[in-house]
C-alpha positions as CSV (number, residue, x, y, z in Angstrom):
1,E,0.0,-0.1,0.0
2,P,2.0,2.9,-1.2
3,L,1.9,6.1,0.9
4,D,1.8,8.6,-2.0
5,S,-0.1,8.7,-5.3
6,T,3.1,8.7,-7.5
7,E,4.2,5.3,-6.0
8,Y,0.7,4.0,-6.4
9,A,0.5,5.1,-10.1
10,S,4.0,3.5,-10.7
11,Q,3.1,0.2,-9.1
12,L,-0.1,0.1,-11.1
13,A,1.8,0.7,-14.3
14,Q,4.2,-2.1,-13.4
15,F,1.3,-4.6,-12.8
16,S,-0.3,-3.5,-16.1
17,A,3.0,-4.2,-17.9
18,V,3.3,-7.6,-16.3
19,E,-0.2,-8.5,-17.2
20,Q,0.4,-7.5,-20.8
21,Q,3.6,-9.6,-21.0
22,V,1.7,-12.6,-19.6
23,L,-0.9,-12.2,-22.3
24,S,1.7,-11.8,-24.9
25,N,3.5,-15.1,-23.7
26,D,0.2,-16.9,-23.9
27,L,-0.5,-15.6,-27.4
28,L,3.0,-16.7,-28.5
29,T,2.6,-20.2,-27.0
30,A,-0.7,-20.6,-28.9
31,M,0.9,-19.5,-32.1
32,V,3.8,-21.9,-31.7
33,A,1.3,-24.7,-31.0
34,Q,-0.6,-23.8,-34.1
35,M,2.5,-23.8,-36.3
36,G,3.5,-27.2,-34.9
37,T,0.0,-28.6,-35.8
38,S,0.2,-27.0,-39.3
39,N,3.7,-28.6,-39.8
40,M,2.5,-32.0,-38.7
41,A,-0.6,-31.7,-41.0
42,Q,1.7,-30.9,-43.9
43,L,4.1,-33.8,-43.1
44,A,1.2,-36.2,-42.6
45,G,1.1,-36.2,-46.4
46,W,4.5,-37.9,-46.3
47,V,3.1,-40.9,-44.5
48,G,3.3,-43.9,-46.9
49,M,6.2,-42.5,-48.8
50,D,9.6,-43.9,-48.9
51,A,12.1,-41.4,-47.4
52,R,15.9,-41.4,-47.9
53,S,18.0,-40.6,-44.8
54,A,21.0,-41.8,-42.8
55,A,18.8,-43.2,-40.1
56,P,19.6,-46.7,-38.9
57,V,18.0,-49.4,-40.9
58,S,15.7,-52.0,-39.3
59,F,17.0,-55.2,-40.8
60,D,14.6,-58.1,-40.9
61,G,16.6,-60.6,-43.0
62,S,15.8,-58.9,-46.4
63,P,18.6,-57.3,-48.3
64,V,18.9,-53.5,-47.9
65,T,19.7,-51.1,-50.7
66,L,22.1,-48.4,-49.7
67,E,23.0,-45.1,-51.3
68,P,26.7,-44.5,-50.6
69,K,28.5,-41.3,-51.6
70,P,32.3,-41.8,-51.5
71,M,34.5,-38.8,-52.3
72,S,35.2,-38.4,-56.0
73,I,39.0,-38.2,-55.3
74,A,39.0,-41.6,-53.6
75,D,40.6,-44.6,-55.1
76,Q,39.1,-47.0,-52.5
77,A,35.9,-47.1,-50.6
78,F,34.7,-49.3,-47.7
79,L,31.2,-49.9,-46.3
80,V,31.3,-50.1,-42.6
81,V,28.3,-51.7,-40.8
82,R,27.6,-51.1,-37.2
83,N,25.0,-52.8,-34.9
84,A,22.6,-50.9,-32.6
85,A,25.3,-50.8,-29.9
86,G,27.6,-48.9,-32.4
87,N,30.0,-51.9,-32.7
88,E,31.5,-52.5,-36.1
89,V,30.2,-55.9,-37.4
90,Q,31.3,-55.7,-41.0
91,R,33.7,-53.9,-43.3
92,S,33.7,-54.5,-47.1
93,A,35.1,-52.8,-50.2
94,I,32.7,-51.2,-52.4
95,P,33.0,-49.4,-55.9
96,V,34.0,-45.9,-55.7
97,S,30.8,-44.6,-57.2
98,T,27.4,-43.3,-56.1
99,D,25.6,-46.3,-57.5
100,P,23.4,-48.2,-55.0
101,V,24.8,-51.0,-53.1
102,V,22.8,-54.0,-51.8
103,W,23.7,-55.2,-48.3
104,A,22.5,-58.8,-47.9
105,G,23.0,-58.8,-44.1
106,V,25.3,-61.8,-44.3
107,G,28.7,-61.9,-42.5
108,D,31.9,-62.7,-44.4
109,D,31.6,-66.4,-43.3
110,G,28.1,-66.6,-44.7
111,T,26.3,-66.4,-41.5
112,P,23.2,-64.1,-41.5
113,F,23.2,-61.2,-39.2
114,P,20.4,-61.2,-36.6
115,P,17.4,-58.9,-37.0
116,G,17.9,-55.4,-35.5
117,D,18.9,-51.9,-36.3
118,Y,22.1,-51.3,-38.3
119,S,23.8,-48.1,-39.4
120,F,26.1,-47.6,-42.2
121,E,29.0,-45.4,-43.3
122,V,31.4,-45.2,-46.2
123,E,35.0,-44.6,-45.6
124,S,36.8,-43.0,-48.6
125,F,40.6,-43.6,-49.1
126,A,43.0,-41.8,-51.4
127,G,46.6,-43.0,-51.6
128,G,46.1,-45.3,-48.6
129,A,44.9,-42.5,-46.3
130,M,41.2,-42.1,-45.2
131,V,40.0,-38.7,-46.5
132,L,36.4,-39.0,-45.4
133,S,33.9,-41.0,-43.4
134,S,30.3,-40.2,-44.1
135,P,26.9,-41.8,-43.3
136,V,25.2,-43.9,-45.8
137,E,21.6,-43.2,-46.7
138,S,18.9,-45.7,-47.4
139,Y,15.1,-45.7,-48.1
140,A,12.5,-46.6,-45.6
141,R,8.7,-46.2,-45.5
142,I,7.4,-43.4,-43.4
143,V,4.6,-44.8,-41.1
144,E,3.8,-41.9,-38.9
145,A,4.2,-38.2,-38.2
146,R,4.2,-37.0,-34.6
147,N,5.3,-34.4,-32.1
148,N,8.3,-35.7,-30.2
149,G,7.5,-33.7,-27.1
150,N,10.2,-30.9,-27.7
151,G,8.0,-28.9,-30.0
152,Q,9.3,-30.7,-33.2
153,T,7.5,-32.9,-35.6
154,E,9.3,-36.1,-36.3
155,L,8.7,-38.9,-38.9
156,I,8.7,-42.5,-37.8
157,L,10.1,-45.0,-40.3
158,Q,9.1,-48.6,-40.6
159,G,11.0,-50.4,-37.9
160,G,10.4,-47.6,-35.4
161,Q,13.3,-45.3,-36.2
162,P,12.5,-41.6,-35.6
163,V,13.9,-39.0,-38.2
164,L,13.5,-35.3,-38.3
165,P,12.1,-33.9,-41.6
166,D,15.3,-31.8,-42.1
167,D,17.3,-35.1,-42.2
168,I,15.4,-36.5,-45.1
169,S,17.2,-35.9,-48.5
170,A,14.7,-37.5,-50.9
171,L,11.1,-38.8,-51.0
172,R,9.7,-41.2,-53.5
173,A,6.4,-43.1,-54.1
174,P,6.4,-46.6,-52.4
175,G,7.4,-49.5,-54.5
């Protein structure tokens, strides 16, 4: 309870400013939520499409087509396969080209790899020295678009792998 009218007017102005700021924050929160809903509605059209990304591949025993991109200056390239724990389970020479490579999911001794998630990278060598290691992309069907709880819309690939829309480099019709 201020003693003079100038303090009272000052406090009243401060309360009014705080109230306006709270209303502005509420409005911004509503706008962000609306944008997220709009983005999800837009991305829902991607459900059922095949998306190319470097997300891990859910291997079920069927061969997987990969899209490696070794460096053009490379004279050797190797496909490195890692299991879900990140351990290298296979390394094999591949052509130094951007042509698709089919990974059969079979070890060097002919034993099939167990079903699970696998990630791939290509190591490019020039003159015996590694010049680049880069993730390898593959296609997977998009089965869901959802909010990941952090205000971002993510796409769920067949097999359950989440991927952000910005991490998808190509879309194609299924088949």
